[in-house]
Each structure stands twice: as C-alpha cells, then as structure tokens.
N, CA, C and O atoms as a GROMACS GRO file, in nm:
protein
  640
    1MET      N    1  14.474   6.804  11.722
    1MET     CA    2  14.530   6.860  11.846
    1MET      C    3  14.603   6.984  11.778
    1MET      O    4  14.664   6.980  11.671
    2ARG      N    5  14.584   7.103  11.864
    2ARG     CA    6  14.635   7.236  11.824
    2ARG      C    7  14.784   7.227  11.876
    2ARG      O    8  14.798   7.199  11.995
    3VAL      N    9  14.898   7.248  11.799
    3VAL     CA   10  15.011   7.278  11.840
    3VAL      C   11  15.054   7.425  11.875
    3VAL      O   12  15.045   7.508  11.785
    4LYS      N   13  15.094   7.457  11.982
    4LYS     CA   14  15.123   7.600  12.003
    4LYS      C   15  15.253   7.665  11.936
    4LYS      O   16  15.259   7.782  11.898
    5ASN      N   17  15.357   7.567  11.926
    5ASN     CA   18  15.491   7.608  11.896
    5ASN      C   19  15.576   7.531  11.819
    5ASN      O   20  15.514   7.435  11.774
    6GLU      N   21  15.713   7.533  11.776
    6GLU     CA   22  15.796   7.405  11.732
    6GLU      C   23  15.840   7.340  11.804
    6GLU      O   24  15.890   7.235  11.765
    7SER      N   25  15.842   7.371  11.933
    7SER     CA   26  15.910   7.314  12.036
    7SER      C   27  15.824   7.188  12.103
    7SER      O   28  15.871   7.082  12.143
    8GLU      N   29  15.681   7.232  12.105
    8GLU     CA   30  15.564   7.147  12.130
    8GLU      C   31  15.554   7.052  12.030
    8GLU      O   32  15.544   6.931  12.046
    9HIS      N   33  15.556   7.114  11.923
    9HIS     CA   34  15.564   7.002  11.816
    9HIS      C   35  15.672   6.898  11.811
    9HIS      O   36  15.639   6.784  11.780
   10GLU      N   37  15.788   6.925  11.838
   10GLU     CA   38  15.900   6.864  11.854
   10GLU      C   39  15.896   6.740  11.953
   10GLU      O   40  15.920   6.622  11.931
   11ALA      N   41  15.860   6.804  12.068
   11ALA     CA   42  15.812   6.720  12.187
   11ALA      C   43  15.705   6.587  12.157
   11ALA      O   44  15.724   6.469  12.188
   12LEU      N   45  15.601   6.639  12.094
   12LEU     CA   46  15.492   6.563  12.040
   12LEU      C   47  15.544   6.448  11.965
   12LEU      O   48  15.525   6.329  11.993
   13VAL      N   49  15.625   6.503  11.847
   13VAL     CA   50  15.667   6.390  11.750
   13VAL      C   51  15.797   6.291  11.855
   13VAL      O   52  15.824   6.173  11.831
   14PHE      N   53  15.846   6.353  11.940
   14PHE     CA   54  15.959   6.261  11.995
   14PHE      C   55  15.852   6.169  12.099
   14PHE      O   56  15.886   6.051  12.094
   15THR      N   57  15.766   6.185  12.166
   15THR     CA   58  15.672   6.110  12.227
   15THR      C   59  15.608   6.012  12.160
   15THR      O   60  15.611   5.894  12.192
   16HIS      N   61  15.553   6.057  12.071
   16HIS     CA   62  15.486   5.955  11.958
   16HIS      C   63  15.615   5.858  11.893
   16HIS      O   64  15.599   5.737  11.878
   17ASN      N   65  15.706   5.908  11.867
   17ASN     CA   66  15.820   5.774  11.829
   17ASN      C   67  15.883   5.705  11.929
   17ASN      O   68  15.968   5.620  11.905
   18LEU      N   69  15.838   5.742  12.070
   18LEU     CA   70  15.866   5.656  12.173
   18LEU      C   71  15.765   5.545  12.189
   18LEU      O   72  15.798   5.429  12.213
   19LEU      N   73  15.629   5.588  12.174
   19LEU     CA   74  15.511   5.505  12.140
   19LEU      C   75  15.543   5.382  12.070
   19LEU      O   76  15.522   5.266  12.109
   20ARG      N   77  15.617   5.436  11.923
   20ARG     CA   78  15.641   5.335  11.842
   20ARG      C   79  15.724   5.226  11.907
   20ARG      O   80  15.691   5.108  11.908
   21VAL      N   81  15.844   5.282  11.967
   21VAL     CA   82  15.922   5.172  12.036
   21VAL      C   83  15.845   5.071  12.131
   21VAL      O   84  15.872   4.951  12.131
   22MET      N   85  15.742   5.129  12.215
   22MET     CA   86  15.665   5.039  12.307
   22MET      C   87  15.599   4.953  12.216
   22MET      O   88  15.623   4.835  12.240
   23GLU      N   89  15.505   4.978  12.096
   23GLU     CA   90  15.454   4.889  12.036
   23GLU      C   91  15.531   4.786  11.992
   23GLU      O   92  15.496   4.669  12.009
   24ALA      N   93  15.650   4.824  11.928
   24ALA     CA   94  15.738   4.714  11.892
   24ALA      C   95  15.766   4.618  12.011
   24ALA      O   96  15.795   4.502  11.984
   25VAL      N   97  15.762   4.651  12.116
   25VAL     CA   98  15.785   4.554  12.239
   25VAL      C   99  15.679   4.504  12.271
   25VAL      O  100  15.685   4.387  12.308
   26ARG      N  101  15.560   4.565  12.269
   26ARG     CA  102  15.442   4.484  12.292
   26ARG      C  103  15.431   4.384  12.209
   26ARG      O  104  15.408   4.271  12.252
   27ALA      N  105  15.446   4.412  12.064
   27ALA     CA  106  15.428   4.320  11.983
   27ALA      C  107  15.513   4.161  12.002
   27ALA      O  108  15.463   4.053  11.970
   28ASP      N  109  15.630   4.178  12.051
   28ASP     CA  110  15.725   4.072  12.076
   28ASP      C  111  15.724   4.008  12.228
   28ASP      O  112  15.774   3.898  12.252
   29GLN      N  113  15.678   4.069  12.300
   29GLN     CA  114  15.684   4.051  12.447
   29GLN      C  115  15.550   4.075  12.528
   29GLN      O  116  15.552   4.048  12.648
   30GLY      N  117  15.438   4.124  12.472
   30GLY     CA  118  15.320   4.157  12.529
   30GLY      C  119  15.334   4.295  12.624
   30GLY      O  120  15.424   4.380  12.626
   31ASP      N  121  15.209   4.282  12.702
   31ASP     CA  122  15.227   4.412  12.775
   31ASP      C  123  15.304   4.409  12.901
   31ASP      O  124  15.312   4.514  12.964
   32ASP      N  125  15.370   4.289  12.953
   32ASP     CA  126  15.447   4.289  13.086
   32ASP      C  127  15.555   4.377  13.083
   32ASP      O  128  15.588   4.428  13.190
   33ARG      N  129  15.622   4.409  12.972
   33ARG     CA  130  15.740   4.501  13.000
   33ARG      C  131  15.704   4.658  12.983
   33ARG      O  132  15.783   4.747  13.014
   34LEU      N  133  15.578   4.680  12.931
   34LEU     CA  134  15.567   4.821  12.887
   34LEU      C  135  15.571   4.913  12.996
   34LEU      O  136  15.619   5.025  12.980
   35LYS      N  137  15.506   4.861  13.146
   35LYS     CA  138  15.512   4.926  13.252
   35LYS      C  139  15.674   4.980  13.299
   35LYS      O  140  15.687   5.093  13.346
   36ASP      N  141  15.767   4.906  13.286
   36ASP     CA  142  15.893   4.944  13.304
   36ASP      C  143  15.943   5.024  13.210
   36ASP      O  144  16.022   5.106  13.257
   37LEU      N  145  15.927   5.033  13.095
   37LEU     CA  146  15.968   5.124  12.986
   37LEU      C  147  15.893   5.229  12.979
   37LEU      O  148  15.951   5.332  12.945
   38TYR      N  149  15.745   5.239  13.009
   38TYR     CA  150  15.680   5.363  13.037
   38TYR      C  151  15.744   5.453  13.164
   38TYR      O  152  15.766   5.574  13.158
   39TRP      N  153  15.763   5.386  13.256
   39TRP     CA  154  15.804   5.458  13.394
   39TRP      C  155  15.961   5.497  13.380
   39TRP      O  156  16.013   5.580  13.455
   40GLU      N  157  16.021   5.439  13.290
   40GLU     CA  158  16.169   5.496  13.259
   40GLU      C  159  16.158   5.623  13.146
   40GLU      O  160  16.245   5.709  13.137
   41TYR      N  161  16.048   5.619  13.069
   41TYR     CA  162  16.022   5.731  12.975
   41TYR      C  163  15.977   5.874  13.083
   41TYR      O  164  16.024   5.988  13.079
   42ALA      N  165  15.886   5.828  13.161
   42ALA     CA  166  15.824   5.919  13.247
   42ALA      C  167  15.922   5.995  13.339
   42ALA      O  168  15.916   6.116  13.359
   43ARG      N  169  16.030   5.896  13.401
   43ARG     CA  170  16.140   5.977  13.495
   43ARG      C  171  16.212   6.072  13.404
   43ARG      O  172  16.239   6.188  13.435
   44ARG      N  173  16.242   6.012  13.284
   44ARG     CA  174  16.340   6.102  13.205
   44ARG      C  175  16.277   6.223  13.154
   44ARG      O  176  16.340   6.329  13.145
   45ILE      N  177  16.140   6.210  13.118
   45ILE     CA  178  16.078   6.320  13.059
   45ILE      C  179  16.007   6.417  13.178
   45ILE      O  180  16.019   6.539  13.171
   46HIS      N  181  15.948   6.365  13.263
   46HIS     CA  182  15.869   6.412  13.366
   46HIS      C  183  15.962   6.473  13.482
   46HIS      O  184  15.954   6.590  13.519
   47HIS      N  185  16.050   6.380  13.534
   47HIS     CA  186  16.160   6.424  13.647
   47HIS      C  187  16.280   6.506  13.618
   47HIS      O  188  16.326   6.600  13.683
   48ASP      N  189  16.319   6.452  13.510
   48ASP     CA  190  16.458   6.463  13.458
   48ASP      C  191  16.462   6.606  13.371
   48ASP      O  192  16.559   6.681  13.363
   49HIS      N  193  16.331   6.623  13.308
   49HIS     CA  194  16.323   6.712  13.222
   49HIS      C  195  16.396   6.713  13.081
   49HIS      O  196  16.416   6.810  13.009
   50LYS      N  197  16.427   6.595  13.062
   50LYS     CA  198  16.507   6.564  12.939
   50LYS      C  199  16.432   6.504  12.803
   50LYS      O  200  16.354   6.410  12.820
   51HIS      N  201  16.452   6.548  12.686
   51HIS     CA  202  16.381   6.517  12.578
   51HIS      C  203  16.505   6.466  12.472
   51HIS      O  204  16.478   6.425  12.359
   52ASP      N  205  16.648   6.474  12.524
   52ASP     CA  206  16.734   6.450  12.429
   52ASP      C  207  16.777   6.300  12.459
   52ASP      O  208  16.885   6.267  12.409
   53PHE      N  209  16.704   6.198  12.538
   53PHE     CA  210  16.770   6.065  12.538
   53PHE      C  211  16.719   5.993  12.423
   53PHE      O  212  16.626   6.034  12.354
   54THR      N  213  16.795   5.862  12.401
   54THR     CA  214  16.762   5.810  12.312
   54THR      C  215  16.677   5.680  12.361
   54THR      O  216  16.681   5.640  12.477
   55ALA      N  217  16.605   5.622  12.266
   55ALA     CA  218  16.500   5.507  12.282
   55ALA      C  219  16.616   5.406  12.357
   55ALA      O  220  16.608   5.370  12.475
   56ALA      N  221  16.726   5.366  12.260
   56ALA     CA  222  16.825   5.269  12.319
   56ALA      C  223  16.848   5.290  12.461
   56ALA      O  224  16.840   5.195  12.539
   57ASP      N  225  16.880   5.430  12.509
   57ASP     CA  226  16.906   5.458  12.643
   57ASP      C  227  16.810   5.378  12.747
   57ASP      O  228  16.832   5.285  12.824
   58ALA      N  229  16.695   5.451  12.717
   58ALA     CA  230  16.569   5.397  12.785
   58ALA      C  231  16.537   5.258  12.777
   58ALA      O  232  16.470   5.213  12.870
   59LEU      N  233  16.579   5.163  12.663
   59LEU     CA  234  16.529   5.031  12.671
   59LEU      C  235  16.680   4.980  12.752
   59LEU      O  236  16.671   4.879  12.821
   60GLN      N  237  16.769   5.026  12.746
   60GLN     CA  238  16.906   4.966  12.815
   60GLN      C  239  16.865   4.962  12.984
   60GLN      O  240  16.868   4.859  13.052
   61ALA      N  241  16.828   5.089  13.030
   61ALA     CA  242  16.811   5.118  13.163
   61ALA      C  243  16.706   5.044  13.232
   61ALA      O  244  16.693   5.051  13.354
   62VAL      N  245  16.606   4.952  13.136
   62VAL     CA  246  16.508   4.885  13.206
   62VAL      C  247  16.525   4.720  13.162
   62VAL      O  248  16.449   4.627  13.186
   63GLY      N  249  16.635   4.721  13.099
   63GLY     CA  250  16.716   4.555  13.068
   63GLY      C  251  16.617   4.497  12.939
   63GLY      O  252  16.598   4.376  12.928
   64ILE      N  253  16.559   4.591  12.849
   64ILE     CA  254  16.511   4.555  12.718
   64ILE      C  255  16.586   4.545  12.603
   64ILE      O  256  16.662   4.641  12.590
   65ASP      N  257  16.592   4.459  12.512
   65ASP     CA  258  16.678   4.452  12.408
   65ASP      C  259  16.686   4.611  12.345
   65ASP      O  260  16.588   4.682  12.325
   66VAL      N  261  16.812   4.644  12.321
   66VAL     CA  262  16.823   4.784  12.253
   66VAL      C  263  16.790   4.779  12.089
   66VAL      O  264  16.794   4.875  12.011
   67GLY      N  265  16.759   4.655  12.061
   67GLY     CA  266  16.738   4.647  11.916
   67GLY      C  267  16.604   4.717  11.882
   67GLY      O  268  16.590   4.785  11.780
   68TYR      N  269  16.505   4.696  11.974
   68TYR     CA  270  16.366   4.769  11.956
   68TYR      C  271  16.365   4.935  11.940
   68TYR      O  272  16.259   4.994  11.922
   69ALA      N  273  16.480   4.997  11.948
   69ALA     CA  274  16.504   5.151  11.939
   69ALA      C  275  16.495   5.152  11.795
   69ALA      O  276  16.464   5.265  11.757
   70ASP      N  277  16.509   5.070  11.699
   70ASP     CA  278  16.493   5.079  11.578
   70ASP      C  279  16.352   5.152  11.529
   70ASP      O  280  16.337   5.243  11.447
   71ALA      N  281  16.274   5.096  11.592
   71ALA     CA  282  16.120   5.106  11.589
   71ALA      C  283  16.080   5.285  11.595
   71ALA      O  284  15.982   5.341  11.547
   72PHE      N  285  16.190   5.341  11.668
   72PHE     CA  286  16.164   5.485  11.698
   72PHE      C  287  16.139   5.563  11.566
   72PHE      O  288  16.054   5.652  11.556
   73ALA      N  289  16.220   5.523  11.464
   73ALA     CA  290  16.215   5.593  11.346
   73ALA      C  291  16.107   5.536  11.214
   73ALA      O  292  16.083   5.591  11.107
   74ASP      N  293  16.063   5.427  11.259
   74ASP     CA  294  15.998   5.326  11.171
   74ASP      C  295  15.811   5.366  11.180
   74ASP      O  296  15.737   5.334  11.273
   75PRO      N  297  15.774   5.436  11.067
   75PRO     CA  298  15.640   5.448  11.068
   75PRO      C  299  15.537   5.337  11.046
   75PRO      O  300  15.415   5.358  11.048
   76ILE      N  301  15.592   5.217  11.026
   76ILE     CA  302  15.535   5.088  11.005
   76ILE      C  303  15.439   5.049  11.144
   76ILE      O  304  15.340   4.976  11.140
   77TRP      N  305  15.498   5.123  11.276
   77TRP     CA  306  15.437   5.122  11.413
   77TRP      C  307  15.322   5.209  11.415
   77TRP      O  308  15.237   5.196  11.502
   78ASP      N  309  15.315   5.288  11.334
   78ASP     CA  310  15.207   5.403  11.359
   78ASP      C  311  15.073   5.358  11.373
   78ASP      O  312  14.993   5.421  11.443
   79GLU      N  313  15.041   5.251  11.310
   79GLU     CA  314  14.921   5.181  11.291
   79GLU      C  315  14.884   5.124  11.414
   79GLU      O  316  14.765   5.122  11.446
   80ALA      N  317  14.981   5.074  11.492
   80ALA     CA  318  14.940   5.008  11.644
   80ALA      C  319  14.954   5.114  11.727
   80ALA      O  320  14.889   5.096  11.830
   81VAL      N  321  15.033   5.256  11.726
   81VAL     CA  322  14.997   5.355  11.812
   81VAL      C  323  14.864   5.411  11.784
   81VAL      O  324  14.794   5.449  11.877
   82GLU      N  325  14.825   5.419  11.666
   82GLU     CA  326  14.704   5.484  11.632
   82GLU      C  327  14.603   5.385  11.696
   82GLU      O  328  14.516   5.430  11.771
   83THR      N  329  14.610   5.255  11.671
   83THR     CA  330  14.480   5.156  11.746
   83THR      C  331  14.484   5.151  11.870
   83THR      O  332  14.380   5.119  11.927
   84GLU      N  333  14.606   5.182  11.953
   84GLU     CA  334  14.604   5.187  12.107
   84GLU      C  335  14.515   5.329  12.146
   84GLU      O  336  14.428   5.328  12.232
   85THR      N  337  14.548   5.441  12.073
   85THR     CA  338  14.504   5.572  12.101
   85THR      C  339  14.359   5.569  12.071
   85THR      O  340  14.279   5.641  12.132
   86ALA      N  341  14.322   5.476  11.966
   86ALA     CA  342  14.146   5.477  11.945
   86ALA      C  343  14.090   5.378  12.063
   86ALA      O  344  13.971   5.382  12.095
   87CYS      N  345  14.175   5.296  12.120
   87CYS     CA  346  14.127   5.214  12.241
   87CYS      C  347  14.095   5.308  12.364
   87CYS      O  348  14.006   5.284  12.446
   88GLY      N  349  14.182   5.421  12.364
   88GLY     CA  350  14.180   5.510  12.487
   88GLY      C  351  14.044   5.616  12.477
   88GLY      O  352  13.972   5.654  12.570
   89ILE      N  353  14.037   5.646  12.337
   89ILE     CA  354  13.933   5.734  12.299
   89ILE      C  355  13.812   5.654  12.308
   89ILE      O  356  13.722   5.712  12.368
   90GLU      N  357  13.785   5.550  12.270
   90GLU     CA  358  13.662   5.453  12.274
   90GLU      C  359  13.616   5.461  12.446
   90GLU      O  360  13.499   5.468  12.486
   91LEU      N  361  13.715   5.457  12.516
   91LEU     CA  362  13.650   5.453  12.660
   91LEU      C  363  13.617   5.568  12.702
   91LEU      O  364  13.528   5.560  12.786
   92VAL      N  365  13.653   5.677  12.678
   92VAL     CA  366  13.660   5.813  12.742
   92VAL      C  367  13.603   5.920  12.636
   92VAL      O  368  13.549   6.022  12.680
   93GLY      N  369  13.613   5.901  12.497
   93GLY     CA  370  13.575   6.015  12.447
   93GLY      C  371  13.708   6.092  12.373
   93GLY      O  372  13.822   6.064  12.407
   94PRO      N  373  13.678   6.187  12.273
   94PRO     CA  374  13.792   6.229  12.192
   94PRO      C  375  13.864   6.347  12.255
   94PRO      O  376  13.976   6.381  12.218
   95ASP      N  377  13.780   6.422  12.375
   95ASP     CA  378  13.834   6.547  12.420
   95ASP      C  379  13.875   6.551  12.544
   95ASP      O  380  13.843   6.635  12.628
   96VAL      N  381  13.956   6.446  12.556
   96VAL     CA  382  14.041   6.438  12.703
   96VAL      C  383  14.181   6.381  12.682
   96VAL      O  384  14.215   6.374  12.564
   97GLY      N  385  14.262   6.341  12.767
   97GLY     CA  386  14.405   6.320  12.760
   97GLY      C  387  14.410   6.189  12.847
   97GLY      O  388  14.325   6.102  12.864
   98THR      N  389  14.532   6.205  12.895
   98THR     CA  390  14.580   6.076  12.991
   98THR      C  391  14.600   6.157  13.122
   98THR      O  392  14.634   6.275  13.120
   99PRO      N  393  14.575   6.078  13.252
   99PRO     CA  394  14.541   5.949  13.243
   99PRO      C  395  14.398   5.881  13.228
   99PRO      O  396  14.298   5.940  13.268
  100ILE      N  397  14.390   5.764  13.171
  100ILE     CA  398  14.256   5.716  13.180
  100ILE      C  399  14.230   5.618  13.272
  100ILE      O  400  14.307   5.522  13.262
  101LEU      N  401  14.149   5.609  13.357
  101LEU     CA  402  14.118   5.521  13.460
  101LEU      C  403  13.980   5.423  13.407
  101LEU      O  404  13.869   5.476  13.399
  102ALA      N  405  14.000   5.269  13.371
  102ALA     CA  406  13.897   5.223  13.345
  102ALA      C  407  13.876   5.094  13.436
  102ALA      O  408  13.967   5.022  13.478
  103LEU      N  409  13.744   5.080  13.459
  103LEU     CA  410  13.736   4.973  13.571
  103LEU      C  411  13.590   4.896  13.505
  103LEU      O  412  13.500   4.947  13.438
  104THR      N  413  13.610   4.753  13.553
  104THR     CA  414  13.497   4.657  13.561
  104THR      C  415  13.461   4.618  13.675
  104THR      O  416  13.534   4.546  13.745
  105TYR      N  417  13.331   4.664  13.715
  105TYR     CA  418  13.273   4.645  13.849
  105TYR      C  419  13.253   4.480  13.871
  105TYR      O  420  13.276   4.402  13.779
  106GLN      N  421  13.206   4.431  14.013
  106GLN     CA  422  13.172   4.303  14.013
  106GLN      C  423  13.053   4.256  13.949
  106GLN      O  424  13.038   4.138  13.917
  107ASP      N  425  12.952   4.360  13.928
  107ASP     CA  426  12.844   4.320  13.842
  107ASP      C  427  12.860   4.324  13.686
  107ASP      O  428  12.769   4.315  13.604
  108GLY      N  429  12.961   4.336  13.666
  108GLY     CA  430  13.027   4.337  13.506
  108GLY      C  431  12.979   4.474  13.452
  108GLY      O  432  12.970   4.484  13.330
  109ALA      N  433  12.951   4.566  13.518
  109ALA     CA  434  12.934   4.705  13.463
  109ALA      C  435  13.063   4.771  13.442
  109ALA      O  436  13.147   4.747  13.529
  110GLN      N  437  13.103   4.861  13.330
  110GLN     CA  438  13.215   4.922  13.310
  110GLN      C  439  13.206   5.051  13.305
  110GLN      O  440  13.104   5.100  13.255
  111ALA      N  441  13.300   5.126  13.349
  111ALA     CA  442  13.333   5.266  13.356
  111ALA      C  443  13.467   5.292  13.331
  111ALA      O  444  13.556   5.215  13.367
  112SER      N  445  13.491   5.436  13.250
  112SER     CA  446  13.601   5.481  13.225
  112SER      C  447  13.604   5.639  13.264
  112SER      O  448  13.493   5.692  13.268
  113ILE      N  449  13.692   5.701  13.287
  113ILE     CA  450  13.710   5.829  13.312
  113ILE      C  451  13.873   5.896  13.287
  113ILE      O  452  13.977   5.837  13.319
  114PHE      N  453  13.866   6.016  13.231
  114PHE     CA  454  14.003   6.076  13.233
  114PHE      C  455  14.038   6.129  13.375
  114PHE      O  456  13.966   6.211  13.431
  115GLY      N  457  14.137   6.084  13.424
  115GLY     CA  458  14.203   6.156  13.528
  115GLY      C  459  14.240   6.034  13.626
  115GLY      O  460  14.267   5.920  13.587
  116PRO      N  461  14.238   6.075  13.759
  116PRO     CA  462  14.258   6.185  13.837
  116PRO      C  463  14.373   6.258  13.782
  116PRO      O  464  14.474   6.203  13.738
  117VAL      N  465  14.354   6.375  13.786
  117VAL     CA  466  14.506   6.507  13.769
  117VAL      C  467  14.520   6.550  13.892
  117VAL      O  468  14.426   6.603  13.950
  118MET      N  469  14.632   6.533  13.947
  118MET     CA  470  14.650   6.629  14.065
  118MET      C  471  14.807   6.636  14.093
  118MET      O  472  14.893   6.567  14.037
  119THR      N  473  14.830   6.746  14.202
  119THR     CA  474  14.953   6.756  14.249
  119THR      C  475  14.940   6.825  14.388
  119THR      O  476  14.854   6.906  14.424
  120PRO      N  477  15.052   6.770  14.462
  120PRO     CA  478  15.118   6.640  14.469
  120PRO      C  479  15.040   6.521  14.446
  120PRO      O  480  14.921   6.514  14.476
  121ILE      N  481  15.096   6.437  14.399
  121ILE     CA  482  15.059   6.300  14.400
  121ILE      C  483  15.031   6.240  14.564
  121ILE      O  484  15.125   6.241  14.643
  122PRO      N  485  14.900   6.190  14.606
  122PRO     CA  486  14.870   6.144  14.724
  122PRO      C  487  14.944   6.007  14.733
  122PRO      O  488  14.985   5.936  14.641
  123SER      N  489  14.951   5.984  14.884
  123SER     CA  490  15.011   5.853  14.927
  123SER      C  491  14.927   5.801  15.044
  123SER      O  492  14.840   5.868  15.101
  124GLY      N  493  14.962   5.675  15.073
  124GLY     CA  494  14.907   5.630  15.195
  124GLY      C  495  14.752   5.599  15.223
  124GLY      O  496  14.696   5.509  15.159
  125GLN      N  497  14.683   5.674  15.319
  125GLN     CA  498  14.547   5.656  15.326
  125GLN      C  499  14.485   5.760  15.220
  125GLN      O  500  14.391   5.725  15.149
  126ALA      N  501  14.540   5.894  15.211
  126ALA     CA  502  14.478   5.981  15.118
  126ALA      C  503  14.479   5.911  14.949
  126ALA      O  504  14.394   5.939  14.864
  127ALA      N  505  14.565   5.841  14.933
  127ALA     CA  506  14.584   5.760  14.775
  127ALA      C  507  14.444   5.645  14.792
  127ALA      O  508  14.371   5.604  14.702
  128LEU      N  509  14.438   5.620  14.904
  128LEU     CA  510  14.329   5.507  14.937
  128LEU      C  511  14.210   5.607  14.930
  128LEU      O  512  14.157   5.608  14.820
  129ASP      N  513  14.164   5.680  15.011
  129ASP     CA  514  14.046   5.747  15.002
  129ASP      C  515  14.032   5.815  14.835
  129ASP      O  516  13.926   5.820  14.773
  130LEU      N  517  14.135   5.853  14.795
  130LEU     CA  518  14.094   5.919  14.633
  130LEU      C  519  14.021   5.791  14.581
  130LEU      O  520  13.903   5.788  14.546
  131TRP      N  521  14.119   5.671  14.580
  131TRP     CA  522  14.070   5.547  14.470
  131TRP      C  523  13.924   5.528  14.522
  131TRP      O  524  13.839   5.526  14.433
  132ASP      N  525  13.887   5.516  14.629
  132ASP     CA  526  13.755   5.491  14.681
  132ASP      C  527  13.674   5.589  14.658
  132ASP      O  528  13.559   5.546  14.666
  133GLY      N  529  13.678   5.733  14.627
  133GLY     CA  530  13.590   5.817  14.577
  133GLY      C  531  13.603   5.835  14.424
  133GLY      O  532  13.512   5.890  14.362
  134MET      N  533  13.717   5.786  14.361
  134MET     CA  534  13.702   5.783  14.208
  134MET      C  535  13.615   5.670  14.172
  134MET      O  536  13.527   5.691  14.088
  135THR      N  537  13.630   5.539  14.230
  135THR     CA  538  13.547   5.420  14.181
  135THR      C  539  13.395   5.440  14.224
  135THR      O  540  13.310   5.379  14.159
  136ARG      N  541  13.355   5.523  14.330
  136ARG     CA  542  13.241   5.582  14.362
  136ARG      C  543  13.149   5.656  14.271
  136ARG      O  544  13.032   5.627  14.243
  137VAL      N  545  13.237   5.774  14.224
  137VAL     CA  546  13.174   5.857  14.131
  137VAL      C  547  13.176   5.797  13.999
  137VAL      O  548  13.093   5.838  13.917
  138MET      N  549  13.264   5.698  13.963
  138MET     CA  550  13.246   5.644  13.816
  138MET      C  551  13.125   5.556  13.812
  138MET      O  552  13.068   5.534  13.705
  139SER      N  553  13.089   5.508  13.917
  139SER     CA  554  12.994   5.389  13.910
  139SER      C  555  12.846   5.476  13.901
  139SER      O  556  12.748   5.406  13.874
  140VAL      N  557  12.824   5.617  13.922
  140VAL     CA  558  12.720   5.676  13.873
  140VAL      C  559  12.702   5.696  13.725
  140VAL      O  560  12.783   5.748  13.647
  141PRO      N  561  12.572   5.642  13.698
  141PRO     CA  562  12.545   5.652  13.531
  141PRO      C  563  12.546   5.798  13.503
  141PRO      O  564  12.497   5.874  13.587
  142GLY      N  565  12.603   5.850  13.381
  142GLY     CA  566  12.593   5.987  13.366
  142GLY      C  567  12.718   6.081  13.408
  142GLY      O  568  12.750   6.176  13.337
  143PHE      N  569  12.779   6.052  13.516
  143PHE     CA  570  12.916   6.111  13.557
  143PHE      C  571  12.983   6.116  13.453
  143PHE      O  572  13.003   6.011  13.391
  144PHE      N  573  13.033   6.239  13.405
  144PHE     CA  574  13.151   6.234  13.334
  144PHE      C  575  13.271   6.339  13.366
  144PHE      O  576  13.387   6.314  13.332
  145GLU      N  577  13.231   6.470  13.439
  145GLU     CA  578  13.339   6.546  13.488
  145GLU      C  579  13.336   6.608  13.612
  145GLU      O  580  13.230   6.643  13.663
  146LEU      N  581  13.467   6.627  13.676
  146LEU     CA  582  13.502   6.712  13.787
  146LEU      C  583  13.599   6.802  13.743
  146LEU      O  584  13.692   6.756  13.677
  147LYS      N  585  13.595   6.921  13.766
  147LYS     CA  586  13.744   7.014  13.739
  147LYS      C  587  13.732   7.126  13.799
  147LYS      O  588  13.621   7.168  13.831
  148ARG      N  589  13.861   7.203  13.829
  148ARG     CA  590  13.883   7.312  13.886
  148ARG      C  591  14.009   7.375  13.821
  148ARG      O  592  14.089   7.297  13.769
  149THR      N  593  14.031   7.495  13.818
  149THR     CA  594  14.136   7.554  13.764
  149THR      C  595  14.283   7.506  13.832
  149THR      O  596  14.281   7.480  13.952
  150ARG      N  597  14.378   7.496  13.777
  150ARG     CA  598  14.506   7.444  13.830
  150ARG      C  599  14.572   7.581  13.884
  150ARG      O  600  14.596   7.677  13.811
  151ASP      N  601  14.600   7.574  14.034
  151ASP     CA  602  14.673   7.670  14.073
  151ASP      C  603  14.809   7.647  14.138
  151ASP      O  604  14.851   7.717  14.229
  152VAL      N  605  14.883   7.534  14.081
  152VAL     CA  606  15.001   7.516  14.109
  152VAL      C  607  15.069   7.422  14.000
  152VAL      O  608  15.001   7.359  13.918
  153GLY      N  609  15.186   7.419  14.004
  153GLY     CA  610  15.268   7.358  13.885
  153GLY      C  611  15.274   7.204  13.938
  153GLY      O  612  15.259   7.170  14.055
  154PRO      N  613  15.298   7.127  13.841
  154PRO     CA  614  15.332   6.971  13.869
  154PRO      C  615  15.423   6.944  13.979
  154PRO      O  616  15.535   6.996  13.974
  155ASP      N  617  15.391   6.866  14.085
  155ASP     CA  618  15.488   6.837  14.192
  155ASP      C  619  15.501   6.663  14.194
  155ASP      O  620  15.427   6.592  14.262
  156LEU      N  621  15.598   6.619  14.117
  156LEU     CA  622  15.582   6.472  14.082
  156LEU      C  623  15.648   6.388  14.192
  156LEU      O  624  15.669   6.267  14.183
  157GLY      N  625  15.684   6.480  14.313
  157GLY     CA  626  15.786   6.397  14.419
  157GLY      C  627  15.901   6.373  14.351
  157GLY      O  628  15.943   6.417  14.244
  158PRO      N  629  15.968   6.259  14.465
  158PRO     CA  630  16.072   6.214  14.422
  158PRO      C  631  16.116   6.135  14.302
  158PRO      O  632  16.026   6.053  14.286
  159ARG      N  633  16.199   6.118  14.217
  159ARG     CA  634  16.201   6.056  14.110
  159ARG      C  635  16.202   5.896  14.141
  159ARG      O  636  16.296   5.849  14.205
  160PRO      N  637  16.101   5.819  14.097
  160PRO     CA  638  16.089   5.671  14.123
  160PRO      C  639  16.216   5.604  14.068
  160PRO      O  640  16.230   5.482  14.077
   0.00000   0.00000   0.00000
C-alpha cells in the first residue's frame, strides 16, 4: 500500500493497532463482541473524526474488559490481523478494500465483492432494493466491478 504522507501513515498504524485489540477480544470471546467494538471505532473515527482516543476508551464504552487494550502495542497479535486480512483478500482479491460482501446462495454457490461504497447510506426500501440488486449482480459468474467517480464527500448520517 502506498502511503501519501506521515499523517496517513500514522492513521494506518493506529487502525492496525486497533485491529490487534479486536483480535485479542476475538481470541477470548469469539466474534460476538467484535461488532460492538467495530462500531465504536467507526463512530469515533468516522463520525467524530478522532484518532486520539485510546483502545481502553473504546473498550470501556462497549463494556469489554479494558485489559484488552494491552494488545494495542503488542505485535504478537499481528499474525492474527494478517490472517484475517488474508481471508478478505482470498474472498475478493488484493486490489480492493473494505467493505467486503460475501454470500452463500441456497444452492451452495458463493460470491464475494468489494462494496458497496456509497454516500449517503440508504435506508428503508432503497436499502432493500440495493441489497436485492447487489445479490443479483453477485450471482452472475464473471461479474467483478461497477464504478463511477465519487462526486461528493462521505455523508455518514447521524452518529449511531
């Protein structure tokens, strides 16, 4: 990954270290608590535009033992982070990012794709229509990309 500047590098290191904390939680508690922690990270980073919170702050906010914050600076968790990243890359390939949508259809066929990326995030019937469209195009063998140039900045809606 090409890093544009020192600030971007710092943000990548910070979020990588947050992933270490997630992997420590996963190792002890399974995937069940990761959703809460992921959303707490997302609220702070994307809605509040903060990169100066501590892992302990986020853990405490969602009721997870703050002792997991020790994983933030512990490279022993890097292998688990790399393994999870490899799982995502195996699903969709190395030249994409997140989100990744992975489905298993009733007939057992599997499909994965990077996306959707949009702003603002739809709700109600528009969200259902989008889901239906995504699952339909993903079911077509050989489908791999739809894209257009972004013409607006992110609109994440109200802080969840």
